[in-house]
C-alpha positions in Angstrom: 8.0 27.6 14.6 5.3 26.2 12.2 2.0 24.5 12.7 3.8 21.2 12.5 6.1 22.1 15.4 9.1 22.2 13.1 11.3 25.3 12.7 12.5 25.6 9.1 16.0 26.9 8.3 14.2 28.9 5.6 11.8 30.6 8.0 11.4 34.3 7.0 12.2 33.7 3.4 8.9 32.1 2.6 5.8 31.2 4.6 6.1 27.6 5.7 2.7 27.7 7.3 1.0 28.7 4.0 2.5 25.6 2.4 1.8 23.1 5.2 -1.2 24.7 7.0 -3.1 21.4 6.8 -0.3 19.3 8.2 -1.2 17.9 11.6 1.5 18.3 14.2 3.0 15.4 16.2 1.9 13.4 18.1 -0.7 12.6 15.5 -3.0 9.7 14.6 -3.4 10.7 10.9 -0.7 11.7 8.5 1.6 9.2 10.1 4.9 8.3 8.5 6.0 4.8 9.4 9.6 3.9 8.7 10.7 0.3 8.1 14.1 -0.5 9.4 15.7 -3.6 8.0 19.1 -3.2 9.6 20.2 0.3 10.4 23.0 0.7 13.0 22.6 2.9 16.1 24.9 5.6 14.7 23.0 5.7 11.4 19.7 5.9 13.3 21.1 8.8 15.4 21.9 10.6 12.1 18.5 9.9 10.6 16.7 11.2 13.8 18.9 14.4 13.8 18.0 15.0 10.2 14.4 13.9 10.0 13.2 12.9 13.5 10.6 15.7 13.4 8.8 14.0 10.6 8.8 10.4 11.8 5.9 8.9 13.8 6.3 5.1 13.8 9.4 3.0 13.5 9.0 -0.7 12.5 11.9 -3.1 13.0 11.2 -5.1 9.8 10.1 -8.7 9.9 12.4 -10.6 12.3 15.5 -8.3 12.4 15.1 -7.2 16.0 15.6 -10.8 17.1 19.0 -11.0 15.3 20.8 -7.8 16.4 22.8 -7.5 19.6 20.7 -6.7 22.6 22.9 -3.7 23.4 22.2 -2.2 19.9 18.5 -2.9 20.0 18.2 -1.2 23.4 20.2 1.7 22.3 18.0 2.2 19.2 14.8 1.9 21.1 16.1 4.5 23.6 17.0 6.9 20.8 13.5 6.5 19.2 11.7 6.8 22.6 13.6 10.1 23.3 12.1 11.5 20.0 8.6 10.2 20.8 8.6 7.8 18.0 6.3 4.7 18.4 8.3 1.5 17.9 7.3 -2.0 17.1 8.8 -5.3 15.8 7.6 -6.6 12.5 4.5 -8.8 12.4 6.4 -11.8 11.1 8.3 -12.1 14.4 5.0 -12.2 16.3 3.7 -14.8 13.9 6.8 -16.9 14.7 6.1 -16.6 18.4 2.4 -17.6 17.9 3.5 -20.7 16.0 5.7 -21.6 19.0 2.8 -20.9 21.4 4.7 -17.9 22.9 2.3 -15.1 22.3 2.0 -13.8 25.9 5.7 -14.2 26.5 6.3 -12.2 23.3 4.2 -9.4 24.5 5.8 -9.3 27.9 9.3 -9.3 26.4 8.4 -6.6 23.8 7.3 -4.4 26.7 10.5 -5.2 28.7 12.7 -4.3 25.8 11.1 -0.9 25.4 8.8 -1.3 22.4 5.7 0.8 22.5 3.5 -1.3 20.2 3.3 -4.6 18.3 2.2 -5.4 14.8 -0.3 -8.2 14.6 -0.5 -9.8 11.2 -1.4 -12.9 9.2 1.1 -12.3 6.4 2.0 -15.9 6.4 0.0 -17.9 8.9 -3.8 -18.2 9.4 -5.5 -17.0 12.6 -9.1 -17.7 13.4 -11.1 -14.6 14.1 -11.4 -15.3 17.8 -7.7 -16.0 18.1 -6.8 -12.7 16.4 -9.1 -10.8 18.8 -7.3 -12.5 21.8 -3.9 -11.5 20.4 -5.1 -7.9 20.3 -6.3 -8.2 23.8 -3.0 -9.8 24.9 -1.0 -6.8 23.4 -3.2 -4.3 25.2 -3.1 -6.2 28.5 0.7 -5.9 28.3 0.5 -2.1 27.9 1.3 -2.1 24.2 -0.4 -0.3 21.4 -2.1 -2.9 19.2 -1.5 -2.3 15.5 -2.9 -4.9 13.1 -2.1 -5.6 9.5 -4.5 -6.8 6.8 -3.4 -8.7 3.7 -1.1 -11.5 2.7 2.6 -11.5 1.6 2.1 -14.2 -1.0 0.9 -12.6 -4.3 -1.0 -15.8 -5.0 -3.1 -15.6 -1.8 -4.4 -12.0 -2.0 -7.7 -11.4 -0.2 -10.4 -9.4 -1.9 -11.2 -5.8 -1.2 -14.3 -6.9 0.7 -12.3 -9.3 2.9 -9.6 -6.7 3.6 -12.3 -4.1 4.6 -14.2 -6.6 6.8 -11.0 -7.4 8.7 -10.2 -3.7 9.1 -13.5 -3.0 10.8 -13.3 -6.1 13.0 -9.8 -5.2 14.2 -10.8 -1.6 15.1 -13.8 -2.9 17.0 -11.5 -5.3 18.8 -9.2 -2.5 20.0 -6.6 -2.0 17.3 -5.3 1.6 17.2 -4.2 1.5 13.6 -4.6 -1.0 10.8 -1.8 -1.3 8.2 -2.7 -2.4 4.7 0.0 -4.8 3.5 2.2 -3.7 0.7 5.5 -5.4 1.7 8.9 -3.8 0.9 8.5 -4.3 -2.8 5.1 -2.7 -3.3 4.3 -5.1 -6.2 1.6 -7.7 -6.6 0.3 -7.1 -3.1 -2.8 -5.5 -1.7 -3.8 -2.4 -3.7 -0.8 -2.8 -6.0 -0.5 -4.7 -9.3 2.6 -6.6 -10.4 4.2 -3.4 -11.7 3.6 -1.5 -8.5 0.8 0.6 -9.9 -2.3 1.2 -7.7 -5.4 -0.8 -8.5 -7.8 2.1 -8.1 -10.8 -0.2 -8.2 -9.5 -2.1 -5.2 -8.6 1.0 -3.3 -12.0 2.6 -4.0 -13.8 -0.5 -2.8 -11.9 -0.7 0.4 -12.6 3.0 1.1 -16.3 2.6 0.4 -16.6 -0.4 2.7 -14.5 1.0 5.7 -16.2 4.4 5.5 -15.3 6.7 8.4 -12.6 4.3 9.6 -10.3 5.2 6.6 -8.2 7.8 8.6 -7.0 4.9 10.8 -5.5 3.1 7.9 -1.7 3.1 7.3 -1.0 2.3 3.6 2.3 0.6 3.0 3.7 2.5 0.1 7.4 1.8 -0.4 7.6 3.3 -3.9 7.7 7.1 -4.6 4.9 7.0 -7.3 2.7 5.2 -4.8 3.3 7.8 -2.2 2.7 10.6 -4.7 -0.6 9.2 -5.8 -1.9 8.7 -2.3 -0.8 12.2 -1.1 -2.3 13.8 -4.2 -5.6 11.9 -3.7 -6.0 12.1 0.1 -3.9 15.1 1.0 -0.9 15.7 3.3 -2.3 13.8 6.2 -2.7 10.3 4.7 -0.8 7.8 6.7 1.9 5.9 4.9 4.2 3.1 5.8 7.2 1.0 4.8 9.2 4.2 4.1 12.9 3.6 4.0 14.8 5.8 6.5 16.7 7.7 3.9 13.4 8.8 2.2 11.7 10.4 5.2 12.6 14.0 4.2 11.6 13.3 0.6 8.2 12.1 1.7 7.7 15.1 4.0 8.6 17.4 1.1 6.0 15.6 -1.0 3.4 16.0 1.8 4.2 19.7 2.1 4.0 20.5 -1.6 7.7 20.8 -2.0 8.0 18.3 -4.8 6.8 18.5 -8.4 3.9 16.1 -7.9 2.3 18.3 -5.2 3.8 21.8 -5.6 1.7 22.6 -8.7 -1.4 22.4 -6.5 0.2 24.8 -4.0 1.2 27.3 -6.7 -2.3 27.2 -8.3 -3.9 27.7 -4.9 -1.7 30.7 -4.2 -2.6 32.2 -7.6 -6.3 31.6 -7.1 -6.2 33.2 -3.6 -4.3 36.2 -4.8 -1.3 35.5 -2.7 0.9 35.3 -5.8 1.0 37.4 -8.9 3.6 36.1 -11.5 4.0 39.6 -12.9 4.6 41.3 -9.6 8.1 42.1 -8.4 8.5 41.9 -4.7 9.1 45.3 -2.9 8.4 44.5 0.7 10.8 42.7 3.0 10.5 38.9 2.9 8.0 37.3 5.4 9.2 37.7 9.0 12.1 40.0 8.2 12.5 43.6 9.2 14.5 46.2 7.4 17.4 45.7 9.8 17.5 42.0 8.9 17.7 42.5 5.1 
């Protein structure tokens, strides 16, 4: 068993804890992996959880998909996720639709009844006055749900500045949000910290971080593209919180976090070399880590 609470099939062949010694174990508030589900069936979800459930923290039913699937399937999926201690929430667009129809409190009550553990509160499409946004956060918490807000816009032509994003982050946290998601959509292009090609606008990222200060660990960066994930993990370490990860990429992301992909393994190898734990010229003579002579 490792510091993450996960038992690797390769335990004894190499020291998993050396590689992931800074990875925070679940349940965690930093280093979160948030999956976006745009239409996975219950059987597929069961397979994903069997394969990668130890590495998933949040599960978002993207945009309005949870309103369109059969109730039986939704309840089955929520039960499977709850059994693995994965925090679940419907996409923010569904709440925006409820707000437009003046059904905010009913939405919160129904989300709790269905078995969701949280809600995403966003203004991806609509505009909410500050006091109204604060009351929606209160409404979620009053219903016994974790309030997770999102900052940013879905329309590439209506992108807020870094200062506006940071200001909203700090307000939301003051108002009771547990996490704040930075909008990146499913495409990761032309939105938030990403330019039209999906590359990170480091000046925008730097400004957000400067302005939010110590609140940065409570941000979840939507990063659907692998180069975005690699940049953020390399810059902030294994315990940066990332969202909008497609279900089939959960293991690949965890490998990236743990230094088991090219982008991050070089740092692990160099650290092992610097600390004297690895000598390229030495041929191993002792038993592999954790194995006795009887096991060899």
